C-alpha positions as CSV (number, residue, x, y, z in Angstrom):
1,M,-4.7,-114.1,-61.9
2,S,-5.7,-110.5,-63.1
3,I,-2.8,-108.7,-62.5
4,A,0.5,-110.6,-62.6
5,P,2.4,-110.9,-59.5
6,S,5.2,-108.5,-60.8
7,R,3.4,-105.6,-60.7
8,I,2.9,-106.0,-56.9
9,T,5.0,-105.1,-54.4
10,G,4.9,-106.9,-51.1
11,L,5.1,-104.8,-47.7
12,V,5.4,-107.1,-44.4
13,L,4.3,-104.7,-41.4
14,A,6.8,-105.0,-38.5
15,G,6.9,-101.9,-37.5
16,G,4.9,-101.7,-34.3
17,R,6.1,-101.6,-30.7
18,G,4.6,-105.1,-29.9
19,S,3.0,-103.6,-26.5
20,R,0.3,-106.6,-25.9
21,M,3.3,-108.8,-26.3
22,G,5.4,-107.2,-23.8
23,S,6.8,-104.6,-25.5
24,V,9.2,-107.5,-28.0
25,D,9.6,-106.8,-31.2
26,K,6.5,-109.3,-32.3
27,G,8.1,-110.8,-35.7
28,L,11.3,-111.6,-34.5
29,Q,9.3,-114.0,-31.6
30,P,9.8,-117.7,-31.9
31,F,6.6,-119.4,-34.0
32,R,7.0,-123.6,-34.4
33,G,10.8,-123.2,-35.1
34,A,11.2,-119.9,-36.9
35,P,10.8,-115.9,-36.3
36,M,7.2,-115.4,-36.8
37,V,8.1,-112.6,-39.6
38,L,8.9,-115.6,-41.9
39,H,6.3,-117.2,-42.0
40,A,4.6,-114.0,-43.2
41,I,7.3,-114.1,-45.7
42,L,7.5,-117.5,-46.9
43,R,3.3,-117.5,-47.7
44,L,4.0,-113.7,-49.4
45,A,6.7,-113.5,-51.2
46,P,5.4,-116.3,-54.1
47,Q,2.2,-114.2,-54.2
48,V,4.1,-111.1,-55.4
49,G,7.2,-109.4,-57.5
50,P,9.1,-107.2,-54.8
51,L,8.9,-107.7,-51.1
52,V,10.1,-105.7,-48.4
53,I,9.5,-105.0,-44.4
54,N,8.5,-102.2,-42.7
55,A,10.4,-102.3,-39.5
56,N,11.5,-99.4,-37.0
57,Q,14.1,-101.9,-34.5
58,N,16.4,-104.3,-34.8
59,I,16.7,-103.4,-38.5
60,G,19.9,-105.9,-38.5
61,P,17.9,-109.3,-38.1
62,Y,14.9,-108.1,-40.4
63,E,18.0,-107.8,-43.0
64,G,19.3,-111.0,-42.1
65,F,15.8,-112.5,-44.0
66,G,17.3,-110.9,-47.2
67,Y,15.0,-108.2,-48.1
68,P,14.9,-104.5,-48.1
69,V,13.9,-103.1,-44.7
70,W,12.3,-99.8,-44.7
71,P,11.8,-97.4,-41.2
72,D,8.5,-95.3,-40.8
73,Q,9.1,-92.1,-42.5
74,L,6.8,-90.7,-39.5
75,T,8.5,-91.4,-36.4
76,G,7.2,-92.2,-32.8
77,F,5.6,-95.7,-34.0
78,E,2.4,-94.0,-35.4
79,G,0.8,-97.5,-36.3
80,P,0.3,-99.6,-39.6
81,L,-0.5,-96.8,-41.4
82,A,2.7,-95.2,-41.4
83,G,4.3,-98.7,-42.5
84,V,1.8,-98.7,-45.7
85,Q,2.6,-94.8,-46.3
86,T,6.3,-95.8,-45.9
87,G,5.4,-99.1,-48.2
88,L,3.3,-96.5,-51.0
89,A,6.3,-94.2,-50.8
90,G,9.0,-96.4,-52.2
91,C,6.7,-98.8,-54.3
92,E,8.0,-98.9,-58.0
93,T,5.1,-101.5,-58.9
94,E,1.2,-100.2,-59.6
95,Y,0.2,-102.0,-56.6
96,L,0.7,-102.8,-53.5
97,V,-0.3,-105.6,-50.8
98,T,0.3,-105.1,-47.1
99,V,0.0,-108.4,-44.5
100,P,1.2,-108.2,-41.0
101,C,4.2,-109.7,-39.7
102,D,2.2,-111.4,-37.0
103,S,-0.2,-113.3,-39.0
104,P,2.0,-117.0,-39.8
105,F,-1.6,-118.3,-41.5
106,L,-2.2,-115.9,-44.1
107,P,-3.7,-117.0,-47.2
108,E,-1.8,-118.6,-50.0
109,N,-4.5,-116.6,-52.4
110,L,-4.5,-113.7,-50.9
111,V,-3.1,-111.5,-53.6
112,A,-5.0,-113.4,-55.9
113,T,-8.4,-112.9,-55.0
114,L,-7.6,-109.4,-53.8
115,A,-6.4,-108.5,-57.3
116,D,-9.3,-110.1,-59.1
117,A,-12.0,-107.9,-57.0
118,L,-10.1,-104.6,-56.8
119,V,-10.0,-104.8,-61.0
120,A,-13.6,-106.3,-60.8
121,A,-14.9,-103.6,-59.0
122,D,-12.4,-100.7,-60.8
123,A,-11.1,-100.1,-57.0
124,D,-8.3,-98.1,-55.5
125,I,-8.4,-100.5,-52.4
126,A,-9.0,-104.2,-52.0
127,V,-9.5,-105.4,-48.2
128,A,-10.2,-109.0,-47.0
129,V,-13.3,-109.3,-45.1
130,T,-14.4,-113.1,-43.1
131,Q,-17.7,-114.0,-41.7
132,E,-18.2,-116.1,-39.0
133,E,-20.2,-115.4,-35.8
134,E,-19.6,-111.9,-37.2
135,R,-18.8,-109.8,-40.0
136,R,-15.1,-108.9,-39.4
137,T,-12.7,-106.4,-41.8
138,H,-9.0,-107.3,-41.8
139,P,-7.5,-104.0,-43.3
140,V,-4.1,-104.8,-42.9
141,F,-4.5,-107.3,-45.3
142,S,-4.5,-104.8,-48.1
143,L,-4.2,-104.8,-52.0
144,M,-3.6,-101.0,-53.7
145,K,-2.8,-98.9,-56.2
146,A,0.6,-97.1,-55.6
147,S,-1.4,-93.7,-56.9
148,V,-3.2,-93.6,-53.3
149,L,0.1,-92.4,-51.6
150,P,-1.2,-88.6,-51.9
151,S,-4.7,-88.7,-50.2
152,L,-3.1,-91.4,-47.0
153,T,-0.1,-88.2,-46.3
154,A,-2.9,-85.8,-46.4
155,F,-5.0,-88.6,-44.2
156,L,-1.8,-88.7,-41.4
157,Q,-0.8,-85.1,-42.1
158,E,-4.6,-84.1,-40.2
159,G,-3.9,-86.7,-37.9
160,G,-6.0,-89.6,-38.9
161,R,-4.6,-93.0,-38.1
162,K,-7.3,-95.4,-38.1
163,I,-7.0,-97.2,-41.4
164,E,-10.2,-98.1,-42.1
165,K,-12.0,-94.4,-41.8
166,W,-8.9,-93.8,-44.5
167,Y,-9.2,-96.0,-46.9
168,R,-13.5,-96.0,-46.9
169,S,-12.4,-92.4,-48.8
170,L,-11.3,-94.5,-51.2
171,R,-13.2,-96.6,-54.4
172,F,-12.7,-99.8,-51.8
173,V,-14.0,-103.1,-52.4
174,E,-14.1,-105.3,-49.1
175,V,-13.8,-108.7,-50.1
176,M,-15.0,-111.7,-48.5
177,F,-12.8,-115.0,-47.8
178,P,-13.6,-118.5,-46.5
179,G,-13.0,-118.7,-42.5
180,A,-11.2,-116.4,-40.3
181,D,-8.2,-118.6,-39.0
182,A,-6.1,-117.6,-42.0
183,F,-6.0,-113.9,-40.8
184,R,-6.0,-115.0,-37.1
185,N,-3.1,-113.0,-36.0
186,I,-1.0,-113.5,-32.7
187,N,-0.9,-110.1,-30.3
188,T,0.2,-112.2,-26.7
189,L,2.8,-114.5,-25.6
190,E,-0.1,-116.7,-24.1
191,E,-1.6,-116.9,-27.8
192,L,1.9,-117.5,-29.1
193,R,1.9,-120.5,-26.9
194,R,-1.0,-122.1,-27.9
195,F,-1.2,-121.6,-31.2
196,E,2.3,-123.4,-31.3
197,E,0.5,-126.3,-30.3
198,S,-2.4,-126.4,-32.0
């Protein structure tokens, strides 16, 4: 791997409202015998050095997983970029990788693949992409240099909220992964039940 895992902080984004799931805390919903966020943690932790959870509610239950929990610095559930900003602000390594809490199937080679592409392209941020029927970017699965924090802070202060618009202002590389299934995120209780059984 082109960047040692110890130089990368992992950030699990669990700061949303879960509105599409009936306003429940998605990360804490049971899935195949464990809270959904735990599946994401178990897949990400071996790929990084420090690991942190970004959450804005139910802080105690999230702390129970044994990792630091950082609420958004911006108040009002401002979306995933607010969580990314929080992660970058507290990050003590050179790099930060982000994943959502509702992605229990995330690739076990996610970080290494993003890191190789970031270094090869001399980019500031590497973003996962898949191609099945259509090309899809998965911007919450991204590896970035911690030095992008001022750019993100300025973007948020100007009212920006869309991840793609922000990362396209940087030196970015989109990294193709085989198969979209690994990036499947679970947004509704119906999806939760369906994937529980599959």
